[in-house]
PyMOL Python script that loads the backbone (N, CA, C, O; Angstrom):
from pymol import cmd

cmd.read_pdbstr("""\
ATOM      1  N   MET A   1      48.552  27.531 141.644  1.00  0.00           N
ATOM      2  CA  MET A   1      47.722  28.097 142.230  1.00  0.00           C
ATOM      3  C   MET A   1      48.354  29.652 142.579  1.00  0.00           C
ATOM      4  O   MET A   1      47.833  30.759 142.442  1.00  0.00           O
ATOM      5  N   ARG A   2      49.616  29.280 143.057  1.00  0.00           N
ATOM      6  CA  ARG A   2      50.533  30.625 143.396  1.00  0.00           C
ATOM      7  C   ARG A   2      50.552  31.405 142.298  1.00  0.00           C
ATOM      8  O   ARG A   2      50.747  32.581 142.609  1.00  0.00           O
ATOM      9  N   ASP A   3      50.422  31.219 141.071  1.00  0.00           N
ATOM     10  CA  ASP A   3      50.631  32.184 140.058  1.00  0.00           C
ATOM     11  C   ASP A   3      49.173  32.973 139.941  1.00  0.00           C
ATOM     12  O   ASP A   3      49.033  34.155 139.629  1.00  0.00           O
ATOM     13  N   ARG A   4      48.207  32.103 140.242  1.00  0.00           N
ATOM     14  CA  ARG A   4      46.729  32.841 140.252  1.00  0.00           C
ATOM     15  C   ARG A   4      47.026  33.853 141.189  1.00  0.00           C
ATOM     16  O   ARG A   4      47.011  35.008 140.765  1.00  0.00           O
ATOM     17  N   ILE A   5      47.294  33.653 142.383  1.00  0.00           N
ATOM     18  CA  ILE A   5      47.297  34.740 143.482  1.00  0.00           C
ATOM     19  C   ILE A   5      48.142  35.598 143.093  1.00  0.00           C
ATOM     20  O   ILE A   5      47.850  36.783 143.256  1.00  0.00           O
ATOM     21  N   SER A   6      49.090  35.336 142.632  1.00  0.00           N
ATOM     22  CA  SER A   6      50.355  36.551 142.374  1.00  0.00           C
ATOM     23  C   SER A   6      49.590  37.355 141.232  1.00  0.00           C
ATOM     24  O   SER A   6      49.519  38.572 141.396  1.00  0.00           O
ATOM     25  N   HIS A   7      49.046  36.838 140.161  1.00  0.00           N
ATOM     26  CA  HIS A   7      48.398  37.308 139.021  1.00  0.00           C
ATOM     27  C   HIS A   7      47.097  38.380 139.899  1.00  0.00           C
ATOM     28  O   HIS A   7      46.850  39.556 139.635  1.00  0.00           O
ATOM     29  N   ALA A   8      46.566  37.686 140.756  1.00  0.00           N
ATOM     30  CA  ALA A   8      45.351  38.894 141.370  1.00  0.00           C
ATOM     31  C   ALA A   8      46.137  40.096 142.136  1.00  0.00           C
ATOM     32  O   ALA A   8      45.782  41.274 142.163  1.00  0.00           O
ATOM     33  N   GLY A   9      47.061  39.639 142.630  1.00  0.00           N
ATOM     34  CA  GLY A   9      47.937  40.764 143.676  1.00  0.00           C
ATOM     35  C   GLY A   9      48.241  41.719 142.554  1.00  0.00           C
ATOM     36  O   GLY A   9      48.054  42.921 142.741  1.00  0.00           O
ATOM     37  N   ARG A  10      48.638  41.331 141.550  1.00  0.00           N
ATOM     38  CA  ARG A  10      49.145  42.606 140.635  1.00  0.00           C
ATOM     39  C   ARG A  10      48.063  43.245 139.981  1.00  0.00           C
ATOM     40  O   ARG A  10      47.974  44.461 139.817  1.00  0.00           O
ATOM     41  N   ASN A  11      47.204  42.354 139.593  1.00  0.00           N
ATOM     42  CA  ASN A  11      45.953  43.496 139.023  1.00  0.00           C
ATOM     43  C   ASN A  11      45.322  44.138 140.165  1.00  0.00           C
ATOM     44  O   ASN A  11      44.829  45.229 139.878  1.00  0.00           O
ATOM     45  N   ARG A  12      45.213  43.830 141.197  1.00  0.00           N
ATOM     46  CA  ARG A  12      44.684  44.594 142.273  1.00  0.00           C
ATOM     47  C   ARG A  12      45.492  45.847 142.643  1.00  0.00           C
ATOM     48  O   ARG A  12      44.950  46.852 143.102  1.00  0.00           O
ATOM     49  N   HIS A  13      46.955  45.731 142.402  1.00  0.00           N
ATOM     50  CA  HIS A  13      47.897  46.756 142.434  1.00  0.00           C
ATOM     51  C   HIS A  13      47.718  47.939 141.217  1.00  0.00           C
ATOM     52  O   HIS A  13      47.725  49.168 141.288  1.00  0.00           O
ATOM     53  N   ARG A  14      47.569  47.091 140.178  1.00  0.00           N
ATOM     54  CA  ARG A  14      47.248  47.906 139.006  1.00  0.00           C
ATOM     55  C   ARG A  14      45.814  48.939 138.990  1.00  0.00           C
ATOM     56  O   ARG A  14      45.731  50.135 138.709  1.00  0.00           O
ATOM     57  N   GLN A  15      45.079  48.263 139.280  1.00  0.00           N
ATOM     58  CA  GLN A  15      43.626  49.031 139.608  1.00  0.00           C
ATOM     59  C   GLN A  15      43.806  50.115 140.557  1.00  0.00           C
ATOM     60  O   GLN A  15      43.379  51.246 140.327  1.00  0.00           O
ATOM     61  N   GLN A  16      44.438  49.795 141.632  1.00  0.00           N
ATOM     62  CA  GLN A  16      44.401  50.751 142.688  1.00  0.00           C
ATOM     63  C   GLN A  16      45.486  51.786 142.208  1.00  0.00           C
ATOM     64  O   GLN A  16      45.477  52.859 142.811  1.00  0.00           O
ATOM     65  N   ALA A  17      46.237  51.653 141.406  1.00  0.00           N
ATOM     66  CA  ALA A  17      47.277  52.581 140.627  1.00  0.00           C
ATOM     67  C   ALA A  17      46.378  53.554 139.715  1.00  0.00           C
ATOM     68  O   ALA A  17      46.389  54.783 139.773  1.00  0.00           O
ATOM     69  N   ALA A  18      45.501  52.655 138.755  1.00  0.00           N
ATOM     70  CA  ALA A  18      44.746  53.644 137.967  1.00  0.00           C
ATOM     71  C   ALA A  18      43.881  54.482 138.755  1.00  0.00           C
ATOM     72  O   ALA A  18      43.649  55.614 138.331  1.00  0.00           O
ATOM     73  N   GLN A  19      43.328  54.065 139.923  1.00  0.00           N
ATOM     74  CA  GLN A  19      42.444  54.990 140.909  1.00  0.00           C
ATOM     75  C   GLN A  19      43.138  56.217 141.426  1.00  0.00           C
ATOM     76  O   GLN A  19      42.614  57.327 141.525  1.00  0.00           O
ATOM     77  N   VAL A  20      44.362  55.904 141.743  1.00  0.00           N
ATOM     78  CA  VAL A  20      45.236  56.880 142.396  1.00  0.00           C
ATOM     79  C   VAL A  20      45.508  58.074 141.092  1.00  0.00           C
ATOM     80  O   VAL A  20      45.314  59.278 141.258  1.00  0.00           O
ATOM     81  N   ILE A  21      45.956  57.505 139.893  1.00  0.00           N
ATOM     82  CA  ILE A  21      46.288  58.105 138.825  1.00  0.00           C
ATOM     83  C   ILE A  21      44.786  59.217 138.661  1.00  0.00           C
ATOM     84  O   ILE A  21      44.878  60.440 138.551  1.00  0.00           O
ATOM     85  N   SER A  22      43.874  58.683 138.674  1.00  0.00           N
ATOM     86  CA  SER A  22      42.553  59.325 138.376  1.00  0.00           C
ATOM     87  C   SER A  22      42.356  60.459 139.383  1.00  0.00           C
ATOM     88  O   SER A  22      41.939  61.576 139.075  1.00  0.00           O
ATOM     89  N   ALA A  23      42.641  60.129 140.417  1.00  0.00           N
ATOM     90  CA  ALA A  23      42.372  61.200 141.815  1.00  0.00           C
ATOM     91  C   ALA A  23      43.253  62.195 141.266  1.00  0.00           C
ATOM     92  O   ALA A  23      42.709  63.212 140.836  1.00  0.00           O
ATOM     93  N   MET A  24      44.718  62.091 141.180  1.00  0.00           N
ATOM     94  CA  MET A  24      45.807  63.032 141.055  1.00  0.00           C
ATOM     95  C   MET A  24      45.517  63.826 139.614  1.00  0.00           C
ATOM     96  O   MET A  24      45.805  65.020 139.529  1.00  0.00           O
ATOM     97  N   GLN A  25      44.952  63.130 138.519  1.00  0.00           N
ATOM     98  CA  GLN A  25      44.178  64.019 137.311  1.00  0.00           C
ATOM     99  C   GLN A  25      43.095  65.315 137.909  1.00  0.00           C
ATOM    100  O   GLN A  25      42.954  66.456 137.470  1.00  0.00           O
ATOM    101  N   ARG A  26      42.440  64.650 139.040  1.00  0.00           N
ATOM    102  CA  ARG A  26      41.390  65.731 139.224  1.00  0.00           C
ATOM    103  C   ARG A  26      42.061  66.636 140.577  1.00  0.00           C
ATOM    104  O   ARG A  26      41.388  67.495 141.147  1.00  0.00           O
ATOM    105  N   GLY A  27      43.377  66.326 140.954  1.00  0.00           N
ATOM    106  CA  GLY A  27      44.199  67.725 141.610  1.00  0.00           C
ATOM    107  C   GLY A  27      44.817  67.068 143.094  1.00  0.00           C
ATOM    108  O   GLY A  27      45.468  67.701 143.926  1.00  0.00           O
ATOM    109  N   ALA A  28      44.482  65.849 143.159  1.00  0.00           N
ATOM    110  CA  ALA A  28      45.074  65.258 144.546  1.00  0.00           C
ATOM    111  C   ALA A  28      46.592  65.174 144.413  1.00  0.00           C
ATOM    112  O   ALA A  28      47.057  65.352 143.287  1.00  0.00           O
ATOM    113  N   SER A  29      47.406  64.929 145.411  1.00  0.00           N
ATOM    114  CA  SER A  29      48.825  64.883 145.363  1.00  0.00           C
ATOM    115  C   SER A  29      49.177  63.552 145.946  1.00  0.00           C
ATOM    116  O   SER A  29      48.485  63.199 146.901  1.00  0.00           O
ATOM    117  N   LEU A  30      50.269  62.630 145.484  1.00  0.00           N
ATOM    118  CA  LEU A  30      50.322  61.333 146.490  1.00  0.00           C
ATOM    119  C   LEU A  30      51.641  61.952 147.235  1.00  0.00           C
ATOM    120  O   LEU A  30      52.441  62.750 146.746  1.00  0.00           O
ATOM    121  N   HIS A  31      51.663  61.338 148.637  1.00  0.00           N
ATOM    122  CA  HIS A  31      52.590  61.799 149.821  1.00  0.00           C
ATOM    123  C   HIS A  31      53.218  60.542 150.194  1.00  0.00           C
ATOM    124  O   HIS A  31      52.512  59.535 150.246  1.00  0.00           O
ATOM    125  N   LEU A  32      54.426  60.479 150.451  1.00  0.00           N
ATOM    126  CA  LEU A  32      54.966  59.256 151.531  1.00  0.00           C
ATOM    127  C   LEU A  32      55.631  60.043 152.890  1.00  0.00           C
ATOM    128  O   LEU A  32      56.218  61.115 153.032  1.00  0.00           O
ATOM    129  N   HIS A  33      55.311  59.171 153.625  1.00  0.00           N
ATOM    130  CA  HIS A  33      55.588  59.742 155.071  1.00  0.00           C
ATOM    131  C   HIS A  33      56.203  58.754 155.768  1.00  0.00           C
ATOM    132  O   HIS A  33      56.468  57.868 154.955  1.00  0.00           O
ATOM    133  N   TYR A  34      56.564  58.451 156.846  1.00  0.00           N
ATOM    134  CA  TYR A  34      57.344  57.677 157.849  1.00  0.00           C
ATOM    135  C   TYR A  34      56.692  57.627 159.073  1.00  0.00           C
ATOM    136  O   TYR A  34      56.786  58.686 159.694  1.00  0.00           O
ATOM    137  N   GLU A  35      55.861  56.471 159.802  1.00  0.00           N
ATOM    138  CA  GLU A  35      55.493  56.391 160.871  1.00  0.00           C
ATOM    139  C   GLU A  35      55.748  55.226 161.314  1.00  0.00           C
ATOM    140  O   GLU A  35      55.575  54.140 160.760  1.00  0.00           O
ATOM    141  N   ASN A  36      56.195  55.482 162.400  1.00  0.00           N
ATOM    142  CA  ASN A  36      56.574  54.077 163.551  1.00  0.00           C
ATOM    143  C   ASN A  36      57.848  53.213 162.574  1.00  0.00           C
ATOM    144  O   ASN A  36      58.022  51.997 162.658  1.00  0.00           O
ATOM    145  N   GLY A  37      58.577  54.044 161.754  1.00  0.00           N
ATOM    146  CA  GLY A  37      59.694  53.317 161.172  1.00  0.00           C
ATOM    147  C   GLY A  37      59.180  52.631 160.023  1.00  0.00           C
ATOM    148  O   GLY A  37      59.745  51.635 159.571  1.00  0.00           O
ATOM    149  N   ARG A  38      58.283  53.047 159.600  1.00  0.00           N
ATOM    150  CA  ARG A  38      57.650  52.217 158.090  1.00  0.00           C
ATOM    151  C   ARG A  38      57.233  53.661 157.284  1.00  0.00           C
ATOM    152  O   ARG A  38      57.012  54.797 157.702  1.00  0.00           O
ATOM    153  N   ALA A  39      57.235  53.023 155.847  1.00  0.00           N
ATOM    154  CA  ALA A  39      56.757  54.259 155.097  1.00  0.00           C
ATOM    155  C   ALA A  39      55.482  53.798 154.783  1.00  0.00           C
ATOM    156  O   ALA A  39      55.058  52.642 154.765  1.00  0.00           O
ATOM    157  N   LEU A  40      54.754  55.179 154.462  1.00  0.00           N
ATOM    158  CA  LEU A  40      53.195  55.087 154.593  1.00  0.00           C
ATOM    159  C   LEU A  40      53.079  55.798 153.090  1.00  0.00           C
ATOM    160  O   LEU A  40      53.923  56.646 152.802  1.00  0.00           O
ATOM    161  N   TRP A  41      52.031  55.454 152.125  1.00  0.00           N
ATOM    162  CA  TRP A  41      51.669  56.241 151.269  1.00  0.00           C
ATOM    163  C   TRP A  41      50.115  56.648 151.565  1.00  0.00           C
ATOM    164  O   TRP A  41      49.233  55.971 152.091  1.00  0.00           O
ATOM    165  N   ARG A  42      50.072  58.050 151.026  1.00  0.00           N
ATOM    166  CA  ARG A  42      48.736  58.593 151.073  1.00  0.00           C
ATOM    167  C   ARG A  42      48.330  59.341 150.171  1.00  0.00           C
ATOM    168  O   ARG A  42      49.231  59.901 149.547  1.00  0.00           O
ATOM    169  N   LEU A  43      47.100  59.609 149.803  1.00  0.00           N
ATOM    170  CA  LEU A  43      46.588  60.656 148.661  1.00  0.00           C
ATOM    171  C   LEU A  43      46.460  62.084 149.704  1.00  0.00           C
ATOM    172  O   LEU A  43      46.486  61.935 150.926  1.00  0.00           O
ATOM    173  N   SER A  44      46.369  62.991 149.291  1.00  0.00           N
ATOM    174  CA  SER A  44      46.095  64.384 150.001  1.00  0.00           C
ATOM    175  C   SER A  44      44.509  64.414 150.224  1.00  0.00           C
ATOM    176  O   SER A  44      44.011  65.255 150.973  1.00  0.00           O
ATOM    177  N   THR A  45      43.677  63.394 149.496  1.00  0.00           N
ATOM    178  CA  THR A  45      42.453  63.239 149.986  1.00  0.00           C
ATOM    179  C   THR A  45      42.387  62.471 151.389  1.00  0.00           C
ATOM    180  O   THR A  45      41.325  62.453 152.010  1.00  0.00           O
ATOM    181  N   GLY A  46      43.258  61.990 151.762  1.00  0.00           N
ATOM    182  CA  GLY A  46      43.137  60.898 152.837  1.00  0.00           C
ATOM    183  C   GLY A  46      43.443  59.492 152.787  1.00  0.00           C
ATOM    184  O   GLY A  46      43.734  58.718 153.699  1.00  0.00           O
ATOM    185  N   SER A  47      43.302  59.277 151.334  1.00  0.00           N
ATOM    186  CA  SER A  47      43.171  57.533 151.404  1.00  0.00           C
ATOM    187  C   SER A  47      44.545  57.073 151.324  1.00  0.00           C
ATOM    188  O   SER A  47      45.394  57.842 150.874  1.00  0.00           O
ATOM    189  N   PHE A  48      44.849  55.954 151.692  1.00  0.00           N
ATOM    190  CA  PHE A  48      46.245  55.167 151.801  1.00  0.00           C
ATOM    191  C   PHE A  48      46.068  54.491 150.477  1.00  0.00           C
ATOM    192  O   PHE A  48      45.072  54.203 149.814  1.00  0.00           O
ATOM    193  N   VAL A  49      47.291  54.339 150.315  1.00  0.00           N
ATOM    194  CA  VAL A  49      47.820  53.835 149.038  1.00  0.00           C
ATOM    195  C   VAL A  49      48.965  52.687 149.275  1.00  0.00           C
ATOM    196  O   VAL A  49      49.996  52.941 149.897  1.00  0.00           O
ATOM    197  N   THR A  50      48.672  51.348 148.696  1.00  0.00           N
ATOM    198  CA  THR A  50      49.682  50.304 149.037  1.00  0.00           C
ATOM    199  C   THR A  50      51.661  50.920 148.372  1.00  0.00           C
ATOM    200  O   THR A  50      51.815  51.628 147.377  1.00  0.00           O
ATOM    201  N   ALA A  51      52.411  50.583 148.934  1.00  0.00           N
ATOM    202  CA  ALA A  51      53.583  50.746 148.419  1.00  0.00           C
ATOM    203  C   ALA A  51      53.701  50.293 146.922  1.00  0.00           C
ATOM    204  O   ALA A  51      54.262  51.001 146.086  1.00  0.00           O
ATOM    205  N   GLU A  52      53.066  48.913 146.591  1.00  0.00           N
ATOM    206  CA  GLU A  52      53.255  48.246 145.236  1.00  0.00           C
ATOM    207  C   GLU A  52      52.414  49.364 143.907  1.00  0.00           C
ATOM    208  O   GLU A  52      52.811  49.503 142.750  1.00  0.00           O
ATOM    209  N   ALA A  53      51.312  49.965 144.482  1.00  0.00           N
ATOM    210  CA  ALA A  53      50.403  50.645 143.626  1.00  0.00           C
ATOM    211  C   ALA A  53      51.242  52.001 143.631  1.00  0.00           C
ATOM    212  O   ALA A  53      51.441  52.469 142.510  1.00  0.00           O
ATOM    213  N   ALA A  54      51.824  52.786 144.834  1.00  0.00           N
ATOM    214  CA  ALA A  54      52.375  53.881 144.909  1.00  0.00           C
ATOM    215  C   ALA A  54      53.784  53.796 143.942  1.00  0.00           C
ATOM    216  O   ALA A  54      54.109  54.851 143.398  1.00  0.00           O
ATOM    217  N   ALA A  55      54.612  52.625 143.709  1.00  0.00           N
ATOM    218  CA  ALA A  55      55.608  52.466 142.851  1.00  0.00           C
ATOM    219  C   ALA A  55      54.934  52.560 141.502  1.00  0.00           C
ATOM    220  O   ALA A  55      55.238  53.522 140.796  1.00  0.00           O
ATOM    221  N   LEU A  56      53.988  51.610 141.022  1.00  0.00           N
ATOM    222  CA  LEU A  56      53.238  52.065 139.871  1.00  0.00           C
ATOM    223  C   LEU A  56      52.888  53.328 139.208  1.00  0.00           C
ATOM    224  O   LEU A  56      52.926  53.568 138.002  1.00  0.00           O
ATOM    225  N   VAL A  57      52.523  54.138 140.222  1.00  0.00           N
ATOM    226  CA  VAL A  57      51.879  55.587 140.165  1.00  0.00           C
ATOM    227  C   VAL A  57      53.279  56.393 139.852  1.00  0.00           C
ATOM    228  O   VAL A  57      53.240  57.200 138.923  1.00  0.00           O
ATOM    229  N   ALA A  58      54.278  56.256 140.434  1.00  0.00           N
ATOM    230  CA  ALA A  58      55.421  57.290 140.380  1.00  0.00           C
ATOM    231  C   ALA A  58      56.454  56.915 139.158  1.00  0.00           C
ATOM    232  O   ALA A  58      57.474  57.534 138.855  1.00  0.00           O
ATOM    233  N   ALA A  59      55.907  55.711 138.524  1.00  0.00           N
ATOM    234  CA  ALA A  59      56.589  55.189 137.325  1.00  0.00           C
ATOM    235  C   ALA A  59      55.637  55.875 136.125  1.00  0.00           C
ATOM    236  O   ALA A  59      56.017  55.636 134.979  1.00  0.00           O
ATOM    237  N   HIS A  60      54.736  56.499 136.238  1.00  0.00           N
ATOM    238  CA  HIS A  60      53.763  56.826 135.158  1.00  0.00           C
ATOM    239  C   HIS A  60      54.516  57.941 134.694  1.00  0.00           C
ATOM    240  O   HIS A  60      55.301  58.534 135.433  1.00  0.00           O
ATOM    241  N   ARG A  61      54.266  58.337 133.205  1.00  0.00           N
ATOM    242  CA  ARG A  61      54.935  59.359 132.576  1.00  0.00           C
ATOM    243  C   ARG A  61      54.204  60.504 132.961  1.00  0.00           C
ATOM    244  O   ARG A  61      54.905  61.471 133.260  1.00  0.00           O
ATOM    245  N   ALA A  62      53.081  60.641 133.027  1.00  0.00           N
ATOM    246  CA  ALA A  62      52.234  61.987 133.728  1.00  0.00           C
ATOM    247  C   ALA A  62      52.700  62.394 135.395  1.00  0.00           C
ATOM    248  O   ALA A  62      52.341  63.420 135.971  1.00  0.00           O
ATOM    249  N   ILE A  63      53.491  61.426 135.920  1.00  0.00           N
ATOM    250  CA  ILE A  63      53.532  62.035 137.593  1.00  0.00           C
ATOM    251  C   ILE A  63      54.935  62.327 137.495  1.00  0.00           C
ATOM    252  O   ILE A  63      55.764  61.689 136.846  1.00  0.00           O
ATOM    253  N   VAL A  64      55.145  63.448 138.269  1.00  0.00           N
ATOM    254  CA  VAL A  64      56.309  63.973 138.809  1.00  0.00           C
ATOM    255  C   VAL A  64      56.691  64.126 140.132  1.00  0.00           C
ATOM    256  O   VAL A  64      55.806  64.439 140.929  1.00  0.00           O
ATOM    257  N   GLY A  65      57.728  63.985 140.500  1.00  0.00           N
ATOM    258  CA  GLY A  65      58.388  64.053 141.910  1.00  0.00           C
ATOM    259  C   GLY A  65      58.485  65.669 142.162  1.00  0.00           C
ATOM    260  O   GLY A  65      58.809  66.446 141.264  1.00  0.00           O
ATOM    261  N   CYS A  66      58.192  66.041 143.380  1.00  0.00           N
ATOM    262  CA  CYS A  66      58.306  67.653 143.725  1.00  0.00           C
ATOM    263  C   CYS A  66      59.636  67.750 144.233  1.00  0.00           C
ATOM    264  O   CYS A  66      59.981  68.907 144.475  1.00  0.00           O
ATOM    265  N   ASP A  67      60.475  66.864 144.462  1.00  0.00           N
ATOM    266  CA  ASP A  67      61.922  67.171 144.979  1.00  0.00           C
ATOM    267  C   ASP A  67      61.946  67.814 146.008  1.00  0.00           C
ATOM    268  O   ASP A  67      62.490  68.912 146.127  1.00  0.00           O
ATOM    269  N   ASP A  68      61.145  66.983 147.194  1.00  0.00           N
ATOM    270  CA  ASP A  68      61.015  67.530 148.369  1.00  0.00           C
ATOM    271  C   ASP A  68      61.826  66.744 149.430  1.00  0.00           C
ATOM    272  O   ASP A  68      61.578  67.122 150.575  1.00  0.00           O
ATOM    273  N   ALA A  69      62.595  65.896 149.350  1.00  0.00           N
ATOM    274  CA  ALA A  69      63.011  64.963 150.247  1.00  0.00           C
ATOM    275  C   ALA A  69      63.399  65.871 151.381  1.00  0.00           C
ATOM    276  O   ALA A  69      63.747  67.051 151.432  1.00  0.00           O
ATOM    277  N   LEU A  70      63.202  64.826 152.361  1.00  0.00           N
ATOM    278  CA  LEU A  70      63.631  65.345 153.689  1.00  0.00           C
ATOM    279  C   LEU A  70      65.110  65.509 154.106  1.00  0.00           C
ATOM    280  O   LEU A  70      65.465  66.285 154.993  1.00  0.00           O
ATOM    281  N   PHE A  71      66.093  64.580 153.274  1.00  0.00           N
ATOM    282  CA  PHE A  71      67.381  64.893 153.414  1.00  0.00           C
ATOM    283  C   PHE A  71      67.837  64.620 152.168  1.00  0.00           C
ATOM    284  O   PHE A  71      67.230  63.754 151.538  1.00  0.00           O
ATOM    285  N   GLU A  72      68.978  65.280 151.553  1.00  0.00           N
ATOM    286  CA  GLU A  72      69.902  65.110 150.348  1.00  0.00           C
ATOM    287  C   GLU A  72      69.868  63.665 150.006  1.00  0.00           C
ATOM    288  O   GLU A  72      69.909  62.855 150.932  1.00  0.00           O
ATOM    289  N   GLY A  73      69.798  63.253 148.770  1.00  0.00           N
ATOM    290  CA  GLY A  73      69.832  62.132 148.073  1.00  0.00           C
ATOM    291  C   GLY A  73      68.668  61.028 148.636  1.00  0.00           C
ATOM    292  O   GLY A  73      68.753  59.845 148.304  1.00  0.00           O
ATOM    293  N   MET A  74      67.734  61.443 149.388  1.00  0.00           N
ATOM    294  CA  MET A  74      66.589  60.749 149.459  1.00  0.00           C
ATOM    295  C   MET A  74      65.326  60.774 148.379  1.00  0.00           C
ATOM    296  O   MET A  74      65.098  61.739 147.650  1.00  0.00           O
ATOM    297  N   THR A  75      64.775  59.913 148.394  1.00  0.00           N
ATOM    298  CA  THR A  75      63.577  59.955 147.426  1.00  0.00           C
ATOM    299  C   THR A  75      62.733  61.067 147.982  1.00  0.00           C
ATOM    300  O   THR A  75      62.720  61.325 149.185  1.00  0.00           O
ATOM    301  N   GLY A  76      61.904  61.838 146.928  1.00  0.00           N
ATOM    302  CA  GLY A  76      61.065  62.999 147.512  1.00  0.00           C
ATOM    303  C   GLY A  76      59.886  62.263 147.962  1.00  0.00           C
ATOM    304  O   GLY A  76      59.698  61.062 147.769  1.00  0.00           O
ATOM    305  N   GLN A  77      58.968  63.204 148.682  1.00  0.00           N
ATOM    306  CA  GLN A  77      57.923  62.858 149.344  1.00  0.00           C
ATOM    307  C   GLN A  77      56.559  63.051 148.822  1.00  0.00           C
ATOM    308  O   GLN A  77      55.513  62.668 149.346  1.00  0.00           O
ATOM    309  N   THR A  78      56.720  63.731 147.659  1.00  0.00           N
ATOM    310  CA  THR A  78      55.379  64.495 147.268  1.00  0.00           C
ATOM    311  C   THR A  78      55.369  64.269 145.583  1.00  0.00           C
ATOM    312  O   THR A  78      56.363  64.643 144.961  1.00  0.00           O
ATOM    313  N   TRP A  79      54.317  63.699 144.908  1.00  0.00           N
ATOM    314  CA  TRP A  79      54.183  63.455 143.625  1.00  0.00           C
ATOM    315  C   TRP A  79      52.763  64.140 143.124  1.00  0.00           C
ATOM    316  O   TRP A  79      51.756  64.283 143.818  1.00  0.00           O
ATOM    317  N   ARG A  80      52.927  64.496 141.850  1.00  0.00           N
ATOM    318  CA  ARG A  80      51.777  65.169 141.204  1.00  0.00           C
ATOM    319  C   ARG A  80      51.488  64.792 139.709  1.00  0.00           C
ATOM    320  O   ARG A  80      52.336  64.322 138.951  1.00  0.00           O
ATOM    321  N   TYR A  81      50.469  65.000 139.453  1.00  0.00           N
ATOM    322  CA  TYR A  81      50.195  64.567 138.007  1.00  0.00           C
ATOM    323  C   TYR A  81      50.601  66.034 137.356  1.00  0.00           C
ATOM    324  O   TYR A  81      50.532  67.077 138.006  1.00  0.00           O
ATOM    325  N   VAL A  82      50.956  65.974 136.225  1.00  0.00           N
ATOM    326  CA  VAL A  82      51.267  67.120 135.376  1.00  0.00           C
ATOM    327  C   VAL A  82      50.610  66.691 133.925  1.00  0.00           C
ATOM    328  O   VAL A  82      50.634  65.546 133.471  1.00  0.00           O
ATOM    329  N   GLU A  83      49.998  67.882 133.266  1.00  0.00           N
ATOM    330  CA  GLU A  83      49.368  67.340 131.843  1.00  0.00           C
ATOM    331  C   GLU A  83      50.562  67.335 131.013  1.00  0.00           C
ATOM    332  O   GLU A  83      51.668  67.708 131.404  1.00  0.00           O
ATOM    333  N   ALA A  84      50.314  66.930 129.944  1.00  0.00           N
ATOM    334  CA  ALA A  84      51.249  66.710 128.759  1.00  0.00           C
ATOM    335  C   ALA A  84      51.109  67.810 127.860  1.00  0.00           C
ATOM    336  O   ALA A  84      50.007  68.097 127.391  1.00  0.00           O
ATOM    337  N   ALA A  85      52.199  68.476 127.573  1.00  0.00           N
ATOM    338  CA  ALA A  85      52.289  69.716 126.607  1.00  0.00           C
ATOM    339  C   ALA A  85      51.999  69.501 125.394  1.00  0.00           C
ATOM    340  O   ALA A  85      52.822  68.794 124.812  1.00  0.00           O
ATOM    341  N   SER A  86      50.949  69.921 124.669  1.00  0.00           N
ATOM    342  CA  SER A  86      50.244  69.912 123.294  1.00  0.00           C
ATOM    343  C   SER A  86      51.388  70.421 122.378  1.00  0.00           C
ATOM    344  O   SER A  86      51.199  70.550 121.168  1.00  0.00           O
TER     345      SER A  86
END
""", "prot")
cmd.dss("prot")
cmd.show_as("cartoon", "prot")
cmd.util.cbc("prot")
cmd.orient("prot")
């Protein structure tokens, strides 16, 4: 039973990641910010994104970080979709 729940959770995160990437292809950007001591992910459209889906999105080959970390050595806070060079 636990494996089925884990599998359903992974599928849900993959589905959300696909929706986020689709929104990013249309011009949205993914932002990381901190509120009340916790990391929150949100699209520039205002939609929240789970941390698990954001990790999948950030690992996608067409997504690049904008290198805009608050402090040196930290993870950037903005990710954008880039078209592949032909």
